[in-house]
C-alpha positions in Angstrom: -124.5 -104.5 64.9 -127.5 -104.7 67.6 -126.7 -105.8 71.4 -128.9 -109.1 70.3 -126.9 -109.6 68.0 -123.8 -109.1 69.7 -125.2 -111.9 72.6 -126.0 -113.8 69.8 -122.8 -114.1 67.7 -120.0 -113.7 70.5 -121.0 -115.0 74.2 -124.8 -115.5 76.3 -127.1 -113.3 77.9 -125.9 -115.0 81.0 -122.2 -113.6 80.5 -123.3 -110.4 79.4 -125.1 -110.0 82.0 -122.6 -110.6 84.6 -119.9 -108.6 82.7 -122.5 -106.0 82.8 -123.1 -106.8 86.8 -126.7 -106.6 85.7 -129.3 -109.5 86.2 -130.1 -111.5 83.0 -133.7 -110.0 82.9 -132.2 -106.7 82.9 -130.3 -107.5 79.3 -132.9 -108.4 78.2 -134.5 -105.4 78.3 -132.0 -103.5 77.0 -132.4 -105.2 74.1 -135.2 -104.9 73.6 -134.7 -101.3 74.1 -136.2 -100.3 77.9 -134.8 -99.1 80.3 -132.1 -97.4 78.6 -130.0 -94.3 79.9 -127.2 -92.4 78.2 -124.8 -94.6 80.8 -126.1 -97.6 79.7 -125.1 -97.8 76.3 -121.9 -96.0 76.7 -120.8 -99.0 79.1 -122.9 -101.6 76.7 -120.2 -99.7 73.9 -117.3 -100.2 76.2 -118.0 -103.4 77.3 -118.5 -104.9 73.3 -115.5 -102.1 72.5 -117.1 -100.8 69.9 -118.8 -103.7 67.4 -122.4 -102.3 69.5 -122.8 -98.7 68.4 -125.1 -96.1 70.4 -126.8 -95.3 67.2 -128.7 -99.4 67.3 -130.6 -98.6 70.3 -132.6 -95.9 68.2 -132.8 -97.4 64.9 -136.4 -98.6 63.9 -136.9 -102.3 62.7 -137.6 -101.4 59.2 -134.1 -99.5 59.4 -132.8 -103.1 59.4 
């Protein structure tokens, strides 16, 4: 599941940003695959209880 799918199904960008302690703009960047580091990806995976997996950030759009 992608971060965008998770947020759409379970929460809002605003609420997820608050959970991570990030801005809404930063979460939108993560959803576009921008500004991602290993620690950010791990934090997102933990915050979603594993629903969003690291591999979802590396799949091409054609593979979805």
